[in-house]
Legacy VTK file of the C-alpha trace (Angstrom):
# vtk DataFile Version 3.0
C-alpha trace
ASCII
DATASET POLYDATA
POINTS 209 float
162.601 -65.176 49.859
160.283 -62.829 52.074
159.258 -58.997 52.171
159.357 -56.569 49.322
161.270 -58.892 46.614
160.093 -59.369 43.423
161.869 -62.030 40.854
162.020 -60.917 37.401
161.172 -63.445 35.033
163.743 -62.347 32.412
167.216 -62.758 30.958
167.591 -59.410 29.383
169.680 -57.336 31.399
168.899 -54.292 30.288
165.035 -54.715 31.039
166.139 -56.073 34.748
167.977 -52.814 35.440
165.050 -50.691 33.988
162.439 -52.645 36.616
165.369 -52.821 39.608
165.678 -48.865 39.429
162.141 -48.117 39.123
160.357 -50.855 41.566
163.596 -49.567 43.768
161.907 -46.111 43.904
158.734 -47.655 45.197
160.663 -49.344 47.807
160.669 -52.817 46.013
164.367 -55.039 45.991
164.294 -56.570 42.775
166.218 -59.807 42.130
166.754 -61.824 38.627
165.687 -64.851 37.965
169.455 -66.119 37.969
169.490 -64.586 41.571
166.772 -66.473 42.627
168.229 -69.800 41.478
166.397 -70.480 38.151
168.436 -71.866 35.461
169.045 -70.083 31.743
166.268 -71.792 29.877
164.140 -69.920 27.392
160.286 -69.132 27.646
158.238 -69.436 24.456
155.989 -66.797 23.975
153.204 -68.192 22.237
150.754 -65.499 23.372
148.928 -63.268 20.926
148.957 -60.207 23.264
151.287 -58.633 25.579
149.299 -59.415 28.085
149.460 -63.310 27.366
153.167 -63.214 27.329
153.487 -61.465 30.068
151.407 -63.706 32.405
153.293 -66.854 30.349
156.388 -65.601 32.044
155.326 -64.590 35.128
153.745 -67.944 35.508
156.439 -70.439 34.409
159.014 -68.818 36.412
156.633 -68.679 39.561
155.965 -72.428 39.124
159.625 -73.025 38.869
159.848 -71.625 42.294
157.025 -73.944 43.570
154.756 -70.478 44.628
157.242 -69.567 47.110
157.839 -66.028 46.165
156.577 -62.896 44.199
157.612 -62.864 40.235
156.936 -60.010 38.174
157.612 -60.322 34.387
157.261 -58.208 31.440
156.208 -58.077 27.801
156.835 -54.862 25.664
157.244 -53.809 22.297
157.067 -50.837 19.832
153.551 -50.556 17.287
153.841 -48.716 14.290
150.650 -47.291 13.094
151.581 -47.187 9.638
152.232 -51.068 9.891
149.009 -52.122 11.193
150.594 -51.875 15.013
153.709 -54.423 13.800
156.184 -55.410 15.099
154.020 -55.446 18.549
154.680 -58.621 20.211
156.819 -59.778 17.925
159.127 -56.821 18.645
161.980 -58.713 20.024
162.230 -60.696 17.353
160.876 -58.881 14.629
164.078 -59.701 11.925
165.358 -63.268 11.865
167.284 -64.370 14.422
171.418 -65.016 13.871
172.649 -68.553 14.076
174.355 -67.311 17.075
172.038 -65.091 18.798
173.498 -61.734 20.172
170.827 -59.342 21.924
172.875 -56.196 20.922
172.811 -58.078 17.121
169.457 -58.601 17.191
168.452 -54.988 18.080
170.259 -53.944 15.369
168.588 -56.392 12.831
165.326 -55.140 14.451
165.764 -51.372 14.222
167.012 -52.053 10.387
163.895 -53.726 9.387
161.849 -51.204 11.096
163.367 -48.494 9.139
163.393 -50.448 5.608
159.613 -50.982 6.048
158.961 -47.194 7.202
161.326 -45.777 4.739
158.343 -44.330 2.416
156.324 -43.334 5.679
156.137 -39.512 5.418
156.807 -37.750 8.889
153.176 -36.880 9.653
152.233 -40.931 9.145
155.230 -42.451 11.831
153.001 -42.513 14.961
153.433 -45.388 17.194
154.092 -46.106 20.763
156.282 -48.667 23.101
153.770 -50.824 25.155
154.828 -52.803 28.326
152.678 -54.952 30.409
153.495 -56.106 33.826
152.346 -59.042 35.326
153.278 -59.981 39.127
152.267 -63.114 40.686
151.876 -63.130 44.458
151.682 -66.565 46.571
147.954 -66.585 47.623
146.381 -63.495 45.727
145.215 -63.193 41.935
147.875 -62.211 39.277
148.049 -58.545 39.056
148.061 -56.690 35.484
149.437 -53.269 34.576
149.809 -51.870 30.969
151.741 -48.938 30.581
151.840 -47.338 27.510
153.457 -44.142 25.529
153.091 -42.299 22.494
155.418 -41.114 20.011
156.797 -40.901 16.094
159.279 -43.577 15.059
162.451 -41.786 13.436
163.857 -42.047 10.196
167.462 -43.038 11.428
168.723 -44.129 14.936
170.027 -41.348 17.540
172.025 -41.616 20.514
173.219 -45.346 22.265
171.161 -44.993 25.244
168.731 -47.450 26.404
168.210 -50.558 24.145
166.104 -52.107 21.748
164.240 -49.516 19.581
165.140 -46.515 21.837
167.190 -44.920 19.567
164.320 -44.969 16.982
161.460 -43.486 19.178
160.658 -39.991 20.065
158.143 -39.915 22.820
155.537 -37.379 22.554
156.264 -33.867 23.475
160.370 -34.147 22.927
162.417 -33.695 19.830
164.641 -36.524 20.675
164.875 -40.393 20.839
164.958 -42.349 23.899
168.712 -43.237 22.621
169.656 -39.422 23.746
167.590 -39.591 27.468
169.566 -40.431 30.646
168.332 -43.599 32.454
166.513 -41.454 35.172
164.513 -39.308 32.516
163.398 -42.151 30.345
162.443 -44.345 33.162
160.068 -41.226 34.687
158.226 -41.129 31.591
158.610 -44.301 29.791
156.190 -47.591 29.317
157.888 -49.564 31.233
158.130 -46.596 34.176
154.346 -46.121 33.734
153.399 -50.071 34.205
155.631 -50.237 36.961
154.442 -47.334 38.821
150.618 -48.476 38.582
151.897 -51.548 40.374
153.525 -50.058 42.853
150.208 -48.318 43.756
148.296 -51.638 43.419
150.725 -53.541 45.878
150.786 -50.253 48.144
146.727 -50.613 48.294
146.955 -54.392 48.833
149.656 -53.774 51.786
151.951 -56.170 49.999
LINES 1 210
209 0 1 2 3 4 5 6 7 8 9 10 11 12 13 14 15 16 17 18 19 20 21 22 23 24 25 26 27 28 29 30 31 32 33 34 35 36 37 38 39 40 41 42 43 44 45 46 47 48 49 50 51 52 53 54 55 56 57 58 59 60 61 62 63 64 65 66 67 68 69 70 71 72 73 74 75 76 77 78 79 80 81 82 83 84 85 86 87 88 89 90 91 92 93 94 95 96 97 98 99 100 101 102 103 104 105 106 107 108 109 110 111 112 113 114 115 116 117 118 119 120 121 122 123 124 125 126 127 128 129 130 131 132 133 134 135 136 137 138 139 140 141 142 143 144 145 146 147 148 149 150 151 152 153 154 155 156 157 158 159 160 161 162 163 164 165 166 167 168 169 170 171 172 173 174 175 176 177 178 179 180 181 182 183 184 185 186 187 188 189 190 191 192 193 194 195 196 197 198 199 200 201 202 203 204 205 206 207 208
């Protein structure tokens, strides 16, 4: 695998699709770890920060592929100011997993827990942000780390069915509706992941990768 190909160190189909759409607009071909021949094993996210977890995921897949291909990994989540920044790095596993893991079921459980914990938080104190950290490891180069954030408010209820995760709860700054009501193109243009990937594309272009 050569050229402008990036392997995504994720099994989250929604996340892979978003990264592919955004990176594709900057001229990069994105393939999943499965397409690169990586088995579906879980990478334990033991880092205390988004940066640590993103690097851990990227490095694990990079090493599995014997350092022969560029790998990109994302660690992202939502931070609620009223909860001291929680769920943060625990966003994907904020609620207890069900005995049979199902991503859609987990998303619903996570959202329900966040709503429950913020039930008594008034409208003026529901600020927060989505955070995405992208780490790209390229053979023979230092890892590239890019962070993207989007500020906003956490709503009192879910609205819309677009996107995934906490999207139906998050109203980005300057808008009056949640990411759950955005088109994919509109969300990617302002999202945390879109901003992180735009910075990555700039750095890759500067390095002529």
